[in-house]
C-alpha positions in Angstrom: -20.7 -179.2 54.6 -21.3 -182.5 56.4 -21.6 -182.4 60.3 -18.2 -184.1 60.8 -16.5 -181.7 58.6 -18.3 -178.9 60.4 -17.1 -180.1 63.6 -13.5 -180.4 62.5 -13.7 -176.9 61.3 -15.2 -175.4 64.5 -13.4 -177.5 67.1 -10.2 -175.2 67.3 -12.4 -172.2 68.0 -14.6 -173.6 70.8 -13.2 -173.2 74.3 -13.9 -174.5 77.8 -14.5 -171.8 80.5 -14.0 -172.5 84.1 -14.6 -170.0 86.8 -13.5 -169.7 90.4 -15.3 -167.8 93.0 -14.1 -167.1 96.6 -16.8 -168.3 99.1 -17.0 -169.4 102.7 -18.9 -172.2 104.3 -21.3 -172.0 107.2 -18.2 -171.9 109.5 -16.8 -169.1 107.6 -14.1 -171.3 106.2 -12.9 -170.8 102.6 -14.4 -173.3 100.2 -14.0 -173.7 96.4 -16.8 -172.4 94.2 -17.3 -171.7 90.5 -18.8 -173.1 87.5 -18.1 -174.2 83.8 -19.3 -173.0 80.4 -18.4 -172.7 76.8 -17.1 -169.8 74.7 -16.1 -169.3 71.0 -13.2 -167.3 69.6 -14.2 -164.3 67.4 -10.7 -162.8 66.7 -7.1 -164.0 66.2 -5.9 -162.0 69.2 -8.0 -163.7 71.8 -11.4 -162.2 72.1 -14.1 -164.8 73.1 -17.9 -164.6 73.4 -19.7 -166.4 76.0 -22.8 -165.9 78.2 -22.9 -163.3 81.1 -24.0 -165.9 83.6 -21.0 -168.0 82.8 -18.5 -165.5 84.0 -20.4 -162.9 86.1 -19.0 -162.6 89.6 -16.0 -164.8 88.9 -12.7 -164.0 90.8 -10.8 -166.0 88.2 -11.7 -167.2 84.7 -9.6 -170.0 83.1 -10.0 -170.8 79.4 -9.0 -174.1 78.0 -8.4 -174.0 74.2 -7.3 -176.5 71.6 -3.8 -176.5 70.4 -2.2 -178.0 67.3 0.1 -180.9 67.0 3.0 -178.6 66.3 2.3 -176.7 69.6 2.2 -180.0 71.4 5.6 -180.9 70.1 6.9 -177.4 71.0 5.6 -177.6 74.6 6.5 -181.3 75.3 8.5 -181.9 78.4 12.1 -183.4 78.2 12.2 -186.8 76.8 9.1 -186.2 74.6 6.4 -186.8 77.2 3.4 -184.6 76.9 2.8 -181.9 79.4 -0.2 -182.6 81.7 -2.7 -180.3 79.9 -1.9 -181.9 76.5 -2.4 -185.6 77.3 -6.0 -186.0 76.1 -7.0 -187.1 72.7 -7.5 -183.5 71.7 -4.5 -181.4 73.0 -5.3 -178.3 74.8 -3.9 -175.6 76.9 -5.3 -173.6 79.9 -4.7 -170.0 80.4 -6.2 -167.2 82.5 -8.7 -164.9 80.9 -9.6 -161.2 81.4 -13.2 -160.2 81.6 -13.6 -157.3 78.9 -17.3 -156.6 79.4 -20.5 -158.0 80.8 -24.2 -157.2 79.7 -26.6 -158.9 82.1 -29.5 -157.7 80.2 -28.8 -159.7 77.2 -26.8 -162.4 79.0 -23.7 -161.8 76.9 -20.1 -161.3 77.8 -16.7 -160.9 76.2 -13.5 -162.2 77.7 -9.9 -162.3 76.2 -6.9 -164.5 76.5 -3.4 -163.1 75.8 -2.7 -165.6 72.9 -2.0 -164.7 69.3 -2.6 -166.6 66.1 -6.0 -168.2 67.3 -8.6 -169.4 64.8 -12.0 -167.4 65.0 -15.2 -168.8 63.9 -17.0 -167.2 60.9 -20.2 -165.2 61.7 -23.3 -165.8 59.8 -26.7 -164.1 60.1 -29.6 -165.1 62.3 -31.9 -162.9 60.2 -31.3 -165.4 57.3 -32.3 -168.4 59.2 -35.3 -170.5 58.2 -37.6 -172.8 60.3 -36.6 -176.4 59.7 -32.9 -175.5 58.7 -30.3 -177.8 60.2 -28.1 -176.4 63.0 -25.3 -177.8 65.2 -24.6 -176.9 68.7 -21.1 -177.3 70.2 -20.3 -176.9 73.9 -18.9 -178.5 77.0 -22.1 -180.0 78.2 -22.1 -181.3 81.8 -18.3 -180.6 81.8 -17.7 -184.1 80.5 -14.0 -184.9 79.9 -12.6 -185.5 76.4 -13.6 -182.3 74.6 -16.9 -180.6 73.6 -20.2 -182.3 73.0 -21.8 -181.9 69.6 -25.6 -182.0 69.1 -27.5 -181.5 65.8 -31.1 -180.4 65.2 -33.2 -178.0 63.3 -34.4 -174.5 63.9 -37.7 -175.2 65.6 -38.9 -171.5 65.8 -37.7 -168.0 65.6 -38.4 -164.9 67.6 -39.1 -166.7 70.8 -39.3 -164.8 74.2 -38.3 -166.3 77.6 -39.2 -164.5 80.8 -38.0 -164.6 84.4 -34.6 -166.1 83.5 -32.1 -166.5 86.3 -31.9 -164.7 89.7 -32.3 -161.3 87.9 -35.6 -162.6 86.2 -34.3 -161.4 82.8 -36.5 -161.3 79.6 -34.6 -162.6 76.6 -36.3 -161.9 73.3 -35.8 -162.7 69.6 -34.4 -166.1 70.5 -33.7 -169.0 68.1 -35.5 -172.2 69.3 -33.9 -175.5 68.4 -34.2 -179.2 69.1 -30.5 -179.6 69.2 -29.8 -180.5 72.9 -28.5 -177.7 75.0 -27.4 -178.7 78.5 -25.7 -177.1 81.5 -22.1 -176.3 80.3 -23.3 -175.6 76.8 -24.0 -172.0 77.8 -22.0 -169.5 75.7 -21.1 -172.0 72.9 -21.9 -171.5 69.2 -24.9 -172.5 67.3 -23.7 -173.2 63.8 -25.4 -173.4 60.4 -24.1 -176.0 57.8 -21.8 -173.4 56.3 -19.8 -173.5 59.6 -21.0 -170.0 60.5 -22.2 -168.8 63.9 -25.9 -168.1 63.9 -26.5 -168.0 67.6 -25.0 -168.1 71.1 -26.5 -171.0 73.0 -28.0 -169.7 76.1 -30.6 -171.9 77.7 -32.4 -175.3 77.9 -36.1 -175.4 78.7 -35.9 -177.0 82.0 -37.9 -180.2 82.1 -38.9 -180.0 78.6 -37.3 -182.3 76.0 -35.9 -181.1 72.7 -36.1 -177.5 73.3 -33.1 -175.2 73.5 -32.6 -171.5 72.9 -29.9 -169.4 71.4 -29.4 -165.6 71.1 -29.5 -164.6 67.5 -25.9 -163.6 66.4 -27.0 -160.4 64.7 -28.3 -158.8 67.8 -25.5 -160.5 69.9 -22.8 -158.9 67.9 -24.2 -155.4 68.4 -23.7 -155.9 72.1 -20.4 -157.7 71.7 -18.9 -154.9 69.6 -19.9 -152.4 72.2 -18.4 -154.5 75.1 -15.1 -154.7 73.2 -15.2 -151.0 72.6 -16.5 -149.7 75.9 -16.6 -152.5 78.4 -20.2 -151.9 79.0 -23.6 -151.3 77.2 -25.0 -147.9 78.3 -28.7 -147.8 77.8 -30.8 -144.7 78.0 -33.2 -144.9 80.9 -36.9 -144.0 80.3 -38.0 -144.2 83.9 -40.8 -146.7 83.7 -41.7 -149.9 85.6 -43.3 -152.3 83.1 -44.5 -155.7 82.3 -44.5 -157.7 79.1 -48.1 -158.2 77.9 -49.0 -161.8 76.9 -52.2 -163.2 75.5 -53.3 -164.4 79.0 -52.6 -161.0 80.6 -54.5 -159.2 77.7 -57.5 -161.4 78.2 -57.4 -161.0 82.0 -57.3 -157.2 81.9 -59.2 -156.6 78.7 -56.3 -155.0 77.0 -56.6 -154.1 73.2 -53.3 -155.9 72.2 -51.6 -159.2 73.2 -48.1 -157.8 73.1 -46.3 -154.7 74.2 -45.2 -153.3 77.5 -47.7 -152.3 80.1 -46.6 -149.4 82.2 -47.1 -150.2 85.9 -45.5 -147.1 87.2 -43.5 -144.0 86.2 -40.6 -142.6 88.2 -40.9 -139.0 89.2 -38.5 -136.6 87.5 -37.5 -139.0 84.7 -38.0 -138.6 80.9 -41.1 -140.6 81.0 -42.5 -138.5 83.8 -41.9 -135.3 81.7 -43.7 -136.9 78.6 -47.4 -137.7 78.0 -47.0 -141.3 79.2 -49.2 -142.4 82.2 -49.4 -145.6 84.3 -51.7 -147.9 82.4 -50.4 -147.0 79.0 -49.1 -149.7 76.6 -45.9 -149.0 74.8 -45.9 -150.6 71.2 -42.9 -149.0 69.6 -39.8 -146.7 69.9 -39.0 -144.6 66.9 -39.6 -146.9 63.9 -39.1 -150.2 65.8 -41.9 -152.3 67.3 -41.7 -153.2 71.0 -43.2 -156.5 72.0 -41.5 -157.2 75.3 -39.0 -155.9 77.9 -36.1 -157.7 76.1 -36.8 -155.8 72.8 -37.0 -152.5 74.8 -33.7 -153.1 76.3 -32.2 -154.0 72.8 -33.5 -150.7 71.3 -32.5 -148.5 74.1 -29.0 -149.8 73.8 -28.8 -147.8 70.6 -29.7 -144.6 72.3 -27.6 -143.2 75.2 -28.6 -140.8 78.0 -29.5 -137.4 76.5 -31.1 -138.9 73.4 -34.7 -138.2 72.6 -36.9 -140.9 71.1 -40.5 -141.1 69.9 -42.6 -143.5 72.0 -45.7 -145.0 70.3 -48.3 -146.1 72.8 -52.0 -147.0 73.2 -54.1 -145.7 76.1 -56.9 -148.3 76.6 -59.5 -145.7 77.7 -58.9 -143.7 74.6 -59.6 -146.4 72.0 -57.2 -148.3 69.7 -55.5 -145.5 67.8 -51.7 -145.3 68.6 -50.5 -142.1 70.1 -47.0 -140.7 70.3 -44.8 -138.7 72.7 -41.2 -137.7 72.9 -39.1 -139.0 75.8 -35.6 -137.7 76.7 -33.6 -140.6 78.1 -31.6 -140.3 81.2 -29.0 -142.4 83.1 -30.0 -145.3 85.3 -30.0 -144.4 88.9 -27.6 -147.2 89.8 -24.8 -146.2 87.4 
């Protein structure tokens, strides 16, 4: 469809998210805090997808969603004057939202508003995307008044990895790179294909770089979202390793035999990794039948296997040559759980 038609289709499903955080100033006096972001509706009964960093730590989450002309008439004040929150060009209503679940490791969250009859967006597949395909980002960039901002571009690359994201220094993997502008406030909004389907969750711009934004592929995102709706949390099995993502530069610096994978820096005593054949200095390259190229991929794979599960770990030991070795690791629970 054309981009204007796509925007008309998607606009009722894209919401503004405002958070409030209790904070004190240097004199220990209360002061307002919080932020803004975007989300998109995935069910008629109020479930909304956004980024974890948009709502994490919030004391209150307020969702502003578009309403129809019929709802404007129904909620108009006596005399026909619009109520304050429906006075813009695109009528809207603000309601409190409940945080259903958070997953900091993938920067995804699910919230819910107690409203029925909403219009969910259709979900596409990030697996089917092609480099050069036209995509459209919709979100409340810079919290500008008057409704969401629409930007269009192409898929610039697939399978991108970002490291050291945010205060938790996350690694996000298998990202969609696009030149559709993604600015503060866009976080959590949908990246759409020209069929009006969500193919990604807009997550990050590239700092001072121009024309580079990133979105979490919807296929992997929905695995997390479904778990958050069901359980409120993603419980990942714990291997018991401290590791670093190998890059080409690190591989050259230390003479490693591969330029991707996880370099084991240390192993925690008493964990599944400690009771396996793994050693510090080994390079993990796979779990069961899935390749592991970075920390983000490891977290996504382990989300499928809870504590008590046994997985096959494929690894290289540089001193023993280039042939992959395998060992069994029984996953435990994270110590902080």
